[in-house]
N, C-alpha and C positions, 0 to 999 in steps of 0.2 A: 504494500500500500504506500503510495507516494504521499508527500506531506500535504499536497493540495486536497487529495481525497480524504486524508485523515481529518483535515479541518472541516470538510463538508459533513462527514459523518459525526464529528464531535458537535458541530453546530446543530445538526438534527437531533442528536442525543439530548442536548440542552433543552431544545423546544419540547421534545417528547417527555422529558423528565419533569418538566414544570408542574403539570397537574399531579403527578405522583409525589413530588416534593411537598406541595401545599397540603395534600391529603395526609401525607406522612406526618408533617408537623401538626396537623389537626389532631390526628390520633395520638400524637405525643402528649399534647396538653390534656386530652381527655383521660388517657390511661395513667398519666402521672398523678392525676387526681383520684385515681381508683375507679374510674368509669370505663369499662370496656365498650368500644364502639365499633361493632361490625357494620353499622349503618353508614359508614363513609361513602360507600358506593351510592346509596340512595340519596344522600345529601348532594353529592356531585351531580347526579342525574337530574334531580329537581332543579338545581341551580342552572344547569345547562339549558334545560327547557325554558325556564323563566327568563333567563338572560337572552336566549335566542329570540323568543317571542317579543319581549319588551324592546330589544334592539331593533327588530324589524318594524314594529308598530310605531316606535318613536323616531327611528332613524339615528339614534345615538347609542354608541357602545357603552357610554357611561351610565345611561339609564338602564341598559341591559345588565351591566355589572351590579348596579344597585338592586335590581329585581332578583338577580341570582343570589345575592347575599341574603335578601329577605326570605326567599324560598328556603334556602339552606338553614337559616336561623329558625324558621318555623318547625322544620323537621328536628332540629337540635332541641328545641324547647319540648317537643313531644317526647323525645327520647329522655330528656331530663326529668320530666314529670313522671314518666313510667319507671325510670330507674332510681331516681333520688327521692321524689315525694312519696310514690307508692311502693318503693323498694321492690320492684319487679325484677325478673330475670333480665339482666342487661343484654345478654346474647340474643335472647328471643326478641326483645324489643328492637334491637338493631336489624335483625333479619326481617322482622315484620315491616320495618320502614323501607327496607330494600324492595320488598314485594310491592308495597304501596306505590313507591316511586316508579317502579318498572311499569305498572299498569296505568297510573294516573297521568304520567307525563305523555304517554302516547294518546291517551283518551283526550286530554286537554288540547294537545297540539292538533289532533285530528278535528276536534270540534271547532277550533279557531281558524284553521287554514285549509282543511280538507285535502291534505297532501300526503295521506298515508302515515300520519303520525309524525311528520317532519314540519319544520318551519321553512318558509321560503328562503332562498339563499340571501345572505347578507352582503352588502356592498357599501363602499364609501365610508361615511362616518359611522355606520352601524357596526363596523369592525375596528378593532385596535390595529393600527398600522405600525410597521417596524420603525424603530427609532435609530437614527445614525448617531453614534456617540461622537463627542468632540475629538478632533484630531485623527479621524479614521483615514482620511486620504493621505496625510503625511506619514502616518504610522505604517502604511503599507510598504514603504521603502525600507523599513528596518528589518533585517533578516530575522527569521523565525518568530520573534515576538510580535513584530508588526503585522504579519498576516494572521496570526492567532487573534490579535486584538480586532482586526478589521473583519475577519471572516467568522469568528466564533463568538466573541463578546459583543460586537456591534450588530445592529440589524434585527433586534428582537422587539416584541411589543413590550409595553410598559409592565405588563403583568409578569413577564419573565424576570425583570429586574426586581419587582416587588417580591417575588418568590425567593430570589437569591438574597435579598436584604433581610427576608424573614428568618433566615438561618442564624446570623449573628444576633438578631433581635430576640429570637427565641432563647438562644444561649444566655444572653444578658438577663432576660426576664427570669429565667429559671434559676440561674446560679449567682446573680448579683443583686437581686432585689428581695425585699421582705416577702412580697407576694409569692415569688418563686419558691422561696424556702418553705413557706406555709403550704403551697400547692404540693410540693414533693413530700412534705410530711403527711399531708392528708392521704396520699397514696400509699404511704408506708404504715402509718399508725394514726388513724383518725381520732382514736380515743385521747391520745396525748394532746392533739391540737384542740380538741373540745375542752379538755381540762385547762388549757391555757387561755380559755375564754374566746377562742376564734370559732366562728360558725363554719362547721364542716359543710353544711348544705349550701351556704352562700359561695364558698370556694368551689365546690363541685359544679354548681350552676354557672359560675363564671368560666370555668374550664370548658364546659359544654358549649357555652356561647362563643368562646374563642374558636372551638372546633367548628361550629356552624359558620363563622366568618371565613375561616380558611378554606373550608369545603366550598363555600360560595364563590370564592376567588378561583378555585380550581375548576369548578363547573363552568363559570362564566368564561374563563380562559379557553376552554375547549370549544365553546360555541361561538365566541366572538373573536378569536385569535387563531387558535390552532386549526379550526375548521370554520366554514362560513355558514353557521346556523346549527340548529339542533337536529339530530337524527335519532331514530329509535335505538335504544340501548347503546348510545354512543360512548359511554364510559367503558364498556367492554371489559369489566372486571378490574379496572384500575384501582378501585377502592380496596379490593382484596390484595392486589399487588402492593399497595401502599402499606397495608397491615403487615405483609411479609417483610417489606423493607424496614418497617419499624422494629420488628423482632431482630432482623439482621443487624440493624444499627444499635441494638441494645438500648433503645429509648434515649438516645443522645442526638442532639440536633446536628452536629457536624458530621457524625457518622451517617445520619439520615441523608445528608446531601450526597455523599459518595455512593450510598446504597441505591438511591433513586437514579443517580447518573448511570449506574451499572444497568439497571432495568431499562432506562432510556436508550442506552447504547445498544442493547439487544433489539429493541424495537426499531432503532435506526438501521441496524444491520439487516433486519427483515425487509426494509424498504430498499436496500441496496445489496441484493444477493450477489451481484457481480464482484463486490469487494471481498466477501468471504470465499467465494469460489476461486477468485484469482489468487488468494493467499494459500488455499488448500489444494489448488489445482484439481478440483473435482466438482461435479455437478451436485448441488444440494437442493432437495425439494423445497419449494417456496412454503408449503404448508408446515414443514419442520421449522423453518425460520420464523414463521408467524407464531408458532407454539413456544419458541424459546423463552420469552418472558414468563410464561405460565409454568413451563418446566422448572425454571429457576425458582419460581414461587414454591412449588412443591418441594424442591430440594432444600430450600431455606427452612420451610416449616418442619420438614422431616429431620433435618440435620442440626438445626439451631434452637428449636423451640424448647428442647429439654435443657440446653446449656445456657440459654439467655434467660436470666431471671428478671422478671418484670416486677412492678410494684407489688408489695406483699398484700396490700389490701385491695388489689384490683379485682373487680367483679363482685365485691362483697358490699351489700347495702349496709349503711351505717344506721344503727338504732341508738339513739341517745339514751344513756342511762339516767334513770330518775333518781 
């Protein structure tokens, strides 16, 4: 693989990893607080449909982004009520939301646009356009680093840069703020947090709300940037892949970045089979390349789930002692 091809694949990897990264960070906040969230997929799907529909009707990608966040937050609130207030089974609640999103998004899109459960294609201001970073033209003349800056880092939509900035922001919030300390403590030992006079319920609801916000960004990115509109089941299991990446990353934000980039790279390779075939000097079935991210998901879950130790209070509803 020559350097130019590598830059193309890496740039595609970054774009494809963005929704995975946002969803992975969303799951990180939720699970750090002790709330397992299988419903990342459903939140992303609801956000993608809402953002695609709103962007088309309003002609503004920003309106679509806001609608996607609202839709995802509504699903997050429902999951919070079921898991925190009523102390229901968190896994069942998440799976139920995924089923609801799968059916409701197609039904609503079909009733609005009559196009088989899709939104009409987005164009112009209804999509987030690529941003050229400062100094891109002059940087191209610098060997190695210049082309990387110009071809890989520059030319993405604003949501890609928001996702990248969310990684250090998440690290700072979790490890350098009082809120982050309390959030991590709630996921490990909620009784001690409650004894200290801090509301466990409020902290967990806050984490669930942040999860809804990040999933809303992920879904909106898919509909208004990565693709031009909403399509049926367009998330294609990315929520589950994000959960696998979260386990692979051992619930740490910087590791989450590299884990999701790995999954994004496999998706990018599936779009460029000639790259892998040229490196291996053999014909590879396209279906196998398409399945690579999901194969890696199974491998991660089978090989790491026993060794990656999550928050000790994860999945356990908290009952305040009288």
